[in-house]
C-alpha positions as CSV (number, residue, x, y, z in Angstrom):
1,M,0.2,0.0,-0.2
2,A,2.9,2.3,0.8
3,E,4.0,1.7,-3.2
4,Q,0.5,2.3,-3.9
5,D,0.5,5.7,-2.1
6,E,4.0,6.5,-3.5
7,F,3.4,6.2,-7.1
8,F,0.0,7.7,-7.7
9,V,0.6,10.9,-5.7
10,P,-2.1,13.5,-6.4
11,D,-0.1,16.4,-7.7
12,D,1.9,14.0,-10.5
13,I,-1.9,12.6,-11.2
14,D,-3.1,16.6,-11.7
15,R,0.0,17.3,-13.8
16,Q,-0.7,14.2,-15.9
17,I,-4.6,15.1,-16.3
18,E,-2.9,18.8,-17.4
19,R,-0.8,17.4,-19.8
20,L,-3.2,15.5,-21.3
21,R,-5.9,18.1,-21.2
22,Q,-3.5,20.5,-23.2
23,S,-3.0,17.7,-25.7
24,R,-6.6,17.1,-26.5
25,E,-6.7,21.0,-26.8
26,G,-3.3,21.1,-29.5
27,D,-5.2,17.7,-30.5
28,R,-8.2,19.4,-31.8
29,R,-6.8,23.0,-33.0
30,D,-4.5,20.6,-35.5
31,A,-7.6,18.4,-36.7
32,E,-9.4,22.3,-37.2
33,A,-6.5,23.2,-39.5
34,M,-6.7,19.6,-41.4
35,E,-9.9,19.7,-41.7
36,F,-9.6,23.8,-43.5
37,L,-7.0,22.7,-45.2
38,R,-9.0,19.8,-47.1
39,G,-11.9,22.4,-47.5
40,Y,-9.8,24.6,-49.8
41,Y,-8.0,22.2,-51.3
42,Q,-9.9,19.2,-52.1
43,T,-6.7,16.6,-50.7
44,D,-7.7,13.4,-50.9
45,A,-7.8,10.5,-48.4
46,K,-4.8,9.5,-48.9
47,Q,-3.1,12.5,-48.6
48,E,-5.0,13.4,-45.3
49,Q,-3.9,9.9,-43.6
50,E,-0.3,10.7,-44.3
51,A,-0.3,14.3,-43.3
52,L,-2.0,12.9,-39.9
53,N,0.3,10.3,-39.8
54,R,3.2,12.4,-39.7
55,M,1.6,14.7,-37.2
56,W,1.0,12.3,-34.9
57,S,4.8,11.2,-35.2
58,R,5.4,14.6,-34.1
59,I,3.1,14.8,-31.2
60,A,3.9,11.6,-29.7
61,G,7.5,12.4,-29.8
62,P,9.4,15.8,-29.8
63,R,5.8,17.5,-28.5
64,H,5.6,15.2,-25.0
65,F,8.9,14.2,-24.7
66,A,10.0,17.8,-24.5
67,Q,7.4,18.8,-22.3
68,N,9.1,17.6,-19.0
69,T,12.1,17.0,-19.2
70,Q,12.0,15.8,-15.8
71,T,9.4,12.7,-16.3
72,S,10.6,9.2,-16.0
73,E,10.4,6.2,-18.4
74,K,7.1,4.7,-16.0
75,E,5.2,7.9,-17.1
76,L,5.3,7.4,-20.5
77,P,2.8,4.8,-21.0
78,M,0.3,6.8,-19.3
79,Y,-0.3,9.1,-22.2
80,H,0.3,6.4,-25.5
81,P,-3.3,5.1,-25.4
82,D,-5.1,8.4,-25.0
83,I,-2.7,10.0,-27.9
84,H,-3.6,7.4,-30.4
85,S,-7.3,7.2,-29.1
86,Q,-7.2,11.1,-29.6
87,A,-6.0,10.4,-33.3
88,G,-8.9,8.0,-33.8
89,T,-11.3,10.8,-32.2
90,L,-9.5,13.3,-35.0
91,N,-10.1,10.6,-37.9
92,S,-13.9,10.4,-36.6
93,S,-14.4,14.1,-36.3
94,R,-13.7,15.4,-39.5
95,Q,-17.4,14.1,-40.5
96,S,-18.7,17.4,-38.4
97,P,-18.7,20.6,-40.0
98,P,-15.0,22.5,-39.1
99,R,-15.0,25.3,-37.2
100,R,-12.8,28.1,-39.1
101,G,-12.3,31.2,-37.2
102,G,-9.4,30.0,-35.1
103,F,-7.3,29.0,-38.1
104,R,-8.7,32.4,-40.2
105,R,-7.1,34.3,-36.5
106,R,-3.9,32.4,-37.3
107,L,-3.9,32.7,-40.4
108,N,-4.2,36.6,-40.3
109,L,-1.7,37.0,-37.9
110,L,0.7,34.9,-39.9
111,A,0.2,37.5,-42.8
112,A,1.0,40.3,-40.9
113,I,3.7,39.0,-39.6
114,V,5.0,38.7,-43.3
115,L,4.2,41.7,-43.8
116,L,6.2,43.4,-41.1
117,V,8.9,41.7,-42.3
118,V,9.2,42.8,-45.7
119,L,8.2,46.3,-44.5
120,V,11.5,46.2,-42.5
121,G,13.8,44.8,-45.2
122,S,12.4,47.3,-47.7
123,L,13.4,49.7,-45.0
124,T,16.9,48.5,-44.9
125,I,17.1,48.5,-48.1
126,V,16.4,52.0,-48.1
127,F,18.4,53.1,-45.5
128,A,21.4,51.4,-46.9
129,A,21.1,53.3,-50.5
130,L,20.8,56.8,-48.6
131,R,23.7,55.9,-46.8
132,N,25.8,54.9,-50.1
133,R,24.6,57.2,-52.6
134,P,26.0,60.4,-53.6
135,G,25.9,63.1,-51.2
136,G,24.6,61.1,-48.6
137,S,25.8,60.1,-44.9
138,A,28.0,57.8,-45.5
139,S,30.1,55.6,-43.0
140,P,33.2,57.2,-42.1
141,A,36.1,56.2,-43.8
142,T,39.3,54.5,-42.6
143,G,42.9,55.3,-42.6
144,V,45.1,58.0,-41.2
145,P,45.2,61.6,-42.0
146,L,46.8,62.1,-45.0
147,S,50.9,64.2,-44.6
148,V,53.6,64.2,-46.3
149,T,56.7,62.9,-44.7
150,S,59.4,63.6,-47.5
151,V,59.9,64.4,-51.4
152,S,62.9,63.2,-53.4
153,M,64.3,65.6,-56.2
154,S,66.0,64.0,-59.1
155,V,66.6,66.1,-62.6
156,T,67.5,64.7,-66.1
157,P,69.6,65.5,-67.9
158,G,71.9,64.5,-64.9
159,S,74.8,66.5,-65.9
160,I,75.5,69.6,-69.0
161,A,79.6,69.0,-69.3
162,G,80.6,69.0,-72.8
163,L,77.6,70.6,-74.0
164,A,78.5,74.3,-75.8
165,C,77.5,77.4,-73.9
166,G,74.5,78.7,-75.9
167,T,72.9,75.2,-76.7
168,N,69.1,74.9,-76.3
169,V,68.1,72.2,-73.6
170,T,65.2,71.1,-72.0
171,V,65.9,70.5,-68.2
172,T,63.4,68.3,-66.5
173,Y,62.9,68.0,-62.7
174,T,60.9,65.3,-60.9
175,A,59.3,65.6,-56.9
176,L,58.8,62.1,-55.8
177,F,56.1,62.5,-53.0
178,H,56.1,60.3,-49.9
179,V,52.8,60.1,-47.6
180,R,51.6,58.3,-44.5
181,P,50.6,54.5,-45.2
182,N,46.8,53.8,-44.8
183,S,46.2,57.4,-45.4
184,V,42.5,58.9,-46.5
185,G,43.9,60.3,-49.5
186,G,43.5,64.3,-50.4
187,T,45.3,67.2,-52.4
188,V,48.8,68.1,-51.7
189,R,50.0,71.7,-52.7
190,F,53.0,72.8,-53.3
191,T,55.8,75.5,-55.3
192,Y,57.9,74.5,-57.6
193,T,61.2,76.5,-58.5
194,T,64.2,76.3,-60.9
195,N,66.1,79.2,-59.6
196,N,67.1,78.6,-56.4
197,G,63.8,79.8,-55.1
198,R,64.3,82.9,-56.8
199,G,60.7,82.9,-58.7
200,S,58.3,79.9,-57.9
201,T,55.0,78.5,-59.5
202,P,51.9,77.2,-58.0
203,A,50.8,73.6,-58.3
204,S,48.9,70.3,-56.6
205,I,49.0,66.8,-56.9
206,T,45.9,64.2,-55.1
207,F,46.5,61.3,-53.7
208,N,44.0,58.3,-53.4
209,P,43.2,56.5,-50.2
210,G,45.7,54.1,-49.7
211,E,48.4,55.5,-52.0
212,T,51.7,56.2,-50.7
213,S,53.8,58.0,-53.3
214,K,53.6,59.8,-56.4
215,S,55.7,62.1,-58.7
216,Y,55.2,65.5,-60.3
217,S,57.3,67.0,-63.4
218,F,58.2,70.3,-64.0
219,T,60.7,71.7,-66.8
220,W,63.3,74.9,-67.5
221,S,63.8,75.1,-71.4
222,G,66.6,77.9,-73.2
223,A,70.2,78.4,-74.3
224,L,73.2,77.7,-72.0
225,P,74.3,80.7,-71.1
226,T,77.8,81.3,-70.9
227,D,77.9,82.9,-67.3
228,H,76.4,79.3,-65.8
229,T,73.9,80.6,-64.5
230,A,70.9,78.5,-65.7
231,P,69.4,76.0,-65.3
232,G,69.2,77.1,-61.2
233,P,68.8,74.1,-58.9
234,G,64.8,73.1,-58.2
235,G,63.1,71.7,-55.7
236,V,59.4,72.2,-54.1
237,Q,58.1,73.4,-50.8
238,V,54.6,71.6,-49.9
239,T,52.1,73.9,-47.8
240,S,49.5,71.4,-47.6
241,P,48.1,69.3,-45.5
242,N,51.5,70.1,-43.7
243,Q,54.8,72.0,-44.5
244,L,58.0,70.3,-45.7
245,T,60.7,72.1,-48.1
246,S,62.7,69.4,-50.3
247,Q,66.1,69.5,-51.8
248,M,67.7,71.4,-55.0
249,V,68.6,69.4,-57.3
250,A,70.6,70.9,-61.1
251,P,72.4,68.9,-63.9
252,A,76.0,68.7,-63.0
253,G,79.1,70.6,-64.6
254,Q,79.1,73.6,-67.1
255,C,78.6,74.5,-70.4
256,T,81.6,74.9,-72.4
257,A,82.3,78.5,-73.9
258,G,84.0,78.8,-77.6
259,A,87.9,81.0,-77.5
260,F,87.0,84.7,-77.7
261,Q,88.1,85.3,-81.3
262,V,86.6,87.7,-84.0
263,T,85.6,85.1,-87.1
264,S,84.9,87.6,-89.8
265,V,84.4,91.4,-90.7
266,T,81.6,92.7,-93.2
267,M,81.5,96.2,-94.5
268,A,79.3,98.2,-95.8
269,V,79.0,102.2,-97.5
270,N,76.0,104.4,-97.3
271,P,75.4,105.7,-100.1
272,A,76.1,103.1,-101.7
273,S,76.5,105.1,-104.9
274,I,77.3,108.8,-106.2
275,Q,76.8,108.9,-109.8
276,G,74.7,111.5,-111.0
277,M,76.3,114.1,-108.2
278,A,77.7,117.1,-109.0
279,C,81.7,117.3,-108.3
280,G,82.5,119.4,-105.3
281,T,78.9,118.5,-103.3
282,S,79.2,118.0,-99.8
283,I,78.3,114.6,-98.4
284,T,78.6,112.2,-95.2
285,V,79.7,108.6,-96.7
286,T,79.1,106.0,-93.5
287,Y,81.1,102.6,-93.3
288,I,79.7,99.9,-91.1
289,A,81.7,97.1,-90.5
290,T,80.2,94.1,-88.4
291,L,82.2,92.3,-86.6
292,H,81.6,88.6,-86.1
293,V,82.9,86.4,-83.6
294,A,83.0,82.7,-82.5
295,A,79.9,81.4,-80.7
296,N,79.2,80.5,-77.2
297,S,82.2,82.6,-76.3
298,P,82.9,84.6,-72.9
299,G,82.7,87.5,-73.9
300,G,85.7,90.4,-73.9
301,T,87.1,93.4,-76.2
302,V,88.0,93.4,-79.6
303,Q,90.5,95.9,-80.7
304,F,91.3,97.4,-84.1
305,T,91.6,100.3,-86.6
306,Y,89.8,101.6,-89.2
307,T,90.4,103.9,-92.3
308,T,88.5,105.8,-95.2
309,N,91.3,105.9,-97.4
310,N,92.4,102.6,-98.7
311,G,95.2,102.6,-95.7
312,R,96.7,105.7,-96.0
313,S,95.6,106.4,-93.0
314,S,93.9,105.2,-89.8
315,T,92.1,105.4,-86.5
316,Q,92.0,103.0,-83.6
317,A,89.2,101.8,-81.9
318,S,87.2,98.9,-79.9
319,I,84.0,97.4,-79.4
320,T,83.3,95.0,-76.1
321,F,81.7,91.5,-77.1
322,S,78.7,90.3,-73.7
323,P,79.4,86.5,-73.0
324,G,77.4,84.6,-75.6
325,Q,76.8,87.3,-77.7
326,T,78.1,86.9,-81.5
327,S,78.3,90.0,-83.2
328,R,78.1,94.0,-83.4
329,T,78.2,96.7,-85.7
330,Y,81.1,99.9,-85.6
331,S,80.3,102.5,-87.8
332,F,83.0,105.5,-89.1
333,T,82.8,108.4,-91.4
334,W,84.4,110.4,-94.3
335,S,82.9,113.9,-95.0
336,G,83.6,116.6,-97.4
337,A,83.4,117.9,-101.1
338,L,83.4,115.3,-104.2
339,P,86.5,116.3,-105.7
340,A,86.3,116.5,-109.5
341,D,89.8,114.2,-109.4
342,H,87.6,111.2,-107.8
343,T,89.7,111.1,-105.2
344,Y,87.5,110.5,-102.3
345,P,85.4,109.2,-100.7
346,G,87.9,106.3,-100.4
347,L,88.2,102.5,-99.9
348,G,87.4,102.4,-95.8
349,G,87.8,99.3,-94.2
350,I,88.6,97.8,-90.6
351,Q,92.2,95.9,-89.4
352,V,91.9,93.4,-85.9
353,T,94.2,93.6,-83.8
354,A,93.3,91.3,-81.0
355,P,92.3,89.5,-79.8
356,N,93.5,88.1,-82.9
357,Q,94.5,89.3,-86.3
358,L,91.9,90.0,-89.1
359,T,91.8,92.3,-92.3
360,S,88.0,93.3,-93.7
361,Q,87.4,94.0,-97.2
362,M,87.9,97.3,-98.4
363,V,84.2,99.4,-99.5
364,K,83.5,102.7,-101.3
365,P,80.4,104.6,-102.9
366,G,80.1,103.0,-107.3
367,G,80.1,105.9,-109.4
368,Q,81.6,109.1,-110.1
369,C,80.8,112.7,-109.6
370,S,80.0,114.5,-112.8
């Protein structure tokens, strides 16, 4: 008797009755659901039976075993007869009209949940598009601020040694900018010079996010001067996003100056003719000497003498050339009345004495007075 009292504890009986009641209530709702589906879709008896068998297998398995994990195996046989009897009741209940109100409420609730999920998904897509569109509030960029760490300079050609002064050349300066790794990118502003800072030009260069180096080239063009003032030292000075001054570079060596010497002298006279003039007419005849010196010379002074009477008398004179200058003119004159014996105007020209010696041709106006 003590064992029976211990087995049939009132609390255990009440829990079993409550579980059975809940099981039957769930079975009744499942039966209503199947009847509703059969009425809408005309499911044949075989498909219904298979569906019922699967349903009762789930009820007899996970549903009752999961309700109380502490239930002992001795309690399980108490439920099985009722479960199978309920299955028979469910099969017989198909003859009565189903109560569709509860299922329709469930269906409406399910439809509302689906609609809510669709709306939430749509809003998520819209917000993502707004964040990513141009001008929208995009997520903050990752990376460090842009900062120039160094600038490397190079020049081409590397040397002008051996080139003659006066030669036209183009010198290219290249600045290689280095910025901090993993930067967010941006614009670097700077000025560049080709004459050691006596003059400068503003410029800029843009870095993409993550880019660490970029080059910029600028040039100087012109004739190599004999005073070697160009091409000058070139470089850049960064002004933004930070300040930094590069080294200065220039081609090595110097151009070669030619020897300063007179290579030729050309003569001209004005008027070119006195034909038709009356003898005794007073005139001024101008002799023009053009002196030519070697190209790319360092410049200097040319010493010479000039004559207007074919060398019977002469006058000393000089003229100075700047570095690289290749020609200059010098004029001298004879004035007087045209003599009837045609001895004037006479032949005029020059004789170079320094830096080298050279005698020009002799010229005078053509024709004779009458």
